[in-house]
N, C-alpha and C positions, 0 to 999 in steps of 0.2 A: 663078381668081385665085391660081394656084399660085406664081408668081414673087414672091420676097420683094421684089425691086426695084419691083414694081407694088403689092403688097399693103400695104407699109409706108406709102408716101405716101398711098394711098387711105385707109388707116386713120387717119392723123394728121389729114388734111383733114376726113374725115367726123366724127371725134371732136371736132374743134374746133367744127364746126357743131352737133353734138349738145349739146355743153357750153354754147355761147352760146344755143342755142335753149332748152335747159333752164333757164338762168338767166333768160332772158326770160319763160318760162312762170311761174317763181316770182314775179318782180317784178310782172308784169301780173296774175297770179292773186291776189296780195295786194292789188293795187289794186282788182280787182273785188270782193274781200271787203270792202274798206273802203266801197265804194259801197253794199253791201247792209247794212252795220251788223252783220255777224257778229262774234262774239267772237274773240279772238286764238287761244285754244286750239283752237277748232273750225276756224279758218282753217288752222292748222298741221296738224291731224289729218286734214282732208279735202282742201280745195282745193289748198293748197300741196304737200301730200305726193303727191297724184295728179299735179299738174302736174310736179313734179320727177321723178316716176317714169315719166312718159311715154317718155323714152328707153329705159328697160328694157322697157316694153310693146312698143314698135315694134320694138326690136332683137330681142327674143325671138320675136315672131311672125315676123319676117323670117328669123331663124335656122331656125325650123321649116319655113318655106316653101322654103328652099334645102336642106332635108333635113340640118340639123345640129342635131338636138334636144339633143345633149350640150352644145352651146354655150349653148342656152337655159336648160337646167337649171343649168348652172354659173353663169350670169349671175344667175339668180334668187336662189340661195342665197349666192353670193359677194357680191351687192349688199347683202344683209342683214348679212353679216359686216362689210363695210366700213362700213355705216351705224353699227354699234355701235363700231367702231374710231374713227370720226369723233366719236361721242358722248364716248368716253373722252378723246380729245385736247382737245376743246372744254372738257370739265369740268376737266381738268388745267390748261389755259391760263387759264381764267376763274374757277376756284374751284369745288370740288365743291358746297359749300353754296349758292353763288349759283345753280347750275343745278338742283340736285335738291331743295333745301329748300323747304317750304311750297307744294308742288304740290298742286292740288286733286284731287278724286276723278276728274274727267274725264281728267286726264293719267294717273293711276294705272290706271284701267280700260283706257285705250288701250294702255299698255305691257303690261299683263297679257294683254290680248286678242291682241296680236301674238305673244306667247309661245304662247298657246293655239292660234292658227292654225298655228304651226310644229309643235306637237305633233300636231295633227290631220293635217297633211300627212305627217309622218313615219309615223304610224300607218297612213294610207291607202297609203303606198308599201310598207310591209311586208305589208299585207293583200292587195295585188294590186288591179287595177282592171279595169273593163270599160266599153265604150262605152255611152253613154246619149244617144240623139238625135244631134245634131251634135257634142256634146262628150263627156264621160265622167263617171262617177259621182264620181270624186274632184274633177274640175273644178267640178262643180255643188255638191258639199258644201263645198269651200273657198270658193267664191263666196258661198254662203249664210251660211257662218260669218263671212265678212268683213262682209257686210251686217248680220248680227246684232251683231257687235262694234261697228260704227260707230253702230248704233242705240242700244246701251247707252251709248256715249260721248256721244252727242248728249243723251240724256235726263239723264245725270249732270251735264251742263253747264247745264241749264235752271235759271234762277233764281240761278246762281252769279255773284258779282261777279268782275270781272277782277282777277287778282292784282296787288298793287301793284308798281310798277316796270316795267309792261308798256306804258307809254304811248309814243307816237311822239314823235320829235323835232319841235320846233316848226317847223323848217325844211322838214319833209317835207309838201309841199303835196299834198292829195289829187288824183288824176287823175280826169278825167271818165270815166263808165262807158263811153261810146262809144270813147274813146281806149284804155281798158284792154282792152276786148274785141277791138278791131282788133289791138293788139299781141299779144294772147294768140293770136289766129288766125294771125298771121304766124309767131310762134314755133312753133306747133303744125305748120304746114306745113314749116318748116325741119327740124324733128326727123323728121317722117314722110318727108321726102325723103332725109335723110342716113342714117337708121338702117339701111336695107337695105345700103348700101355699107359701113357699119361691121360688120355681121354677116358679109358676104361677105368683106371684107378680113381679118377676124379668123380666119375659117376658112382663108383662104389663108396667113396667118402660121403657123397650126397645121400645115398640110401642109408648108410650106417648112422649118420649124424642127424638125419631128419631135415637137413637143409635142402633147399631146392637146387636142382641142377643148374638153373639159371643163375642163382646167386654164386654158386661154386664157380661157374664160368666167368662171371663178371669180376669176382675177387681173386680166387685162388689160382685158377688156370691162367687167367690173363696176366697176373703178376709174374708167373713163371715164364710164359711165352714172350713177355716183353723185356725180360732181363737182358737179352742181347742188345736191344735198342738202347737200354739204359747204359750198358757198358760202353757201347760205341760212342754215345753222346758224351759221357764223362771223359773218355779218352780224347775225343775230338776237341773238347773244350780245353783240356790240358795242353793240347798241341796248338791252341789258338786257331781252331778251324770252325768258326761259328756257322759258316755255310753248310758244313757237313752235319753239324748238330741239327739245324733246322730242316735240312733236306732229308736226313734220316728219319726224324720223328714225324714230320708231315707227310713224307713219302710213304712211311709205313702206315699212317692213318688212311691215306688214300688207297693203298694196296689192300689193306684189311677189308675195306668195304667191297672191293672187287672180288674178295673170296666168296661172297654170296653166290656168284656164278658158278664157281667150282664146287661149292657145297651142294648146290641144287642139282648138279649132275649125278650126285650119289643119293639124292633124296627123291622119294615118290611125289612129294608136294613141295611147293615153294616154301622156303624157310620164312619169308616175310608173312605168309599166311598163318604161321604158327607163333607169331609174336604175342607175348602177354604184356600186361601193363608194366611189369618190371623191365622188359626189353625196350619198350618205348621210352621209359624213364632213362634207361642207360644211353640210348641213342640220343635223346634230347640233351642229356648232360654232356655227352661227347661233342656234339655240335656246339654247344655253348662254350665249352672249354677251348675248342679249337678256334672259335670265333674270337674269343678273348685274346688269344695269342696273335691273331691276325691284326686286331686293333692295336696291340702293342707294336707290332712290326711296322705298321703304317704310321702310327703316331710318333715313333722315334725319328721320323724324318722331318718333323716340324716341332716347334716349341708351342706350348710348354711340355717338356718331356717328363716332368715330375708326375703328372697325372697318369701317363703311360706306365711309369715304373710302379705305381701303386696297384696296377691291375695284376701284376705278376704274383705278389703274395696272395692276392684274392683267389687266383687260380689254385694255389696250393691249399687254401682253406676250403674252396668250393668242392674239391675232389672228395674228401671224407664226407662232406655233407651230402653229396650226390650218392655216395655209396650207402649212406643211411637211408636215403629215399628209396633206392633200389631194394634194400633189405626189407623195408616195411611192406613193399608191394609183393616181394617174392615169398 
């Protein structure tokens, strides 16, 4: 798909399908969670975050299958950068205290766990990797760390009351479990069908424009695949559900890193062994942005809060600066 005239239309059409499918996954996933009686924080941390991250998962595996591992790595780390950029914009739009204040341990552990997963991934990339069965040592370590983090988050939420202000609107009638599962399945099939075309067209755009696949992954593909997270976050903020915003974004960041395991299943060599300087820069930037959010989350529990609030606009400014850094290396 080398021709730009072909690659661009395919990209936009497949991107539209991925976005709509991702939004459907979030909505129907939330409806499934309602029917199970799960808490909102756990819904955002697990079900909704995985649902909205399905476009990243399918796109990255597709990128590896078509022999574009740089695109997959760029999308994983770029998506985490954009998630934190989204978090800063939502906080600035709806109020930093409204989003970050009075968050329970469950949310704090999730955010800190996402940062920990980023640090583990960076350490593994610097140490080198080796195959282990159908995947790799790094893939298995990151997957195990993800499961461990989610276990800690789940245990932290046991016995906790739902934070005030997290209720649904009265007009939001619960959907039947059957209807929710059918909708979830249809949205999943849409994403699975469109994601390979998204990856192939993005690779074609990189070839036609002379831009690296790494940068296309960090910028273009990651923006598209994280639109469902952004949509869910804005909707949750409008409905006064800050726990769902933080759970969705940090949960997505954690799950995105675990995608390394699944991508390695489709690749002959560990993805982390194929990292270039631009990927390392994107991963370091993602870790720094996630850590800045964690600082705000913990600082809002104590005075002075003004310093914590100042970090949020810094995250918004740091994202384009980080993108420029990645671009110069790519």
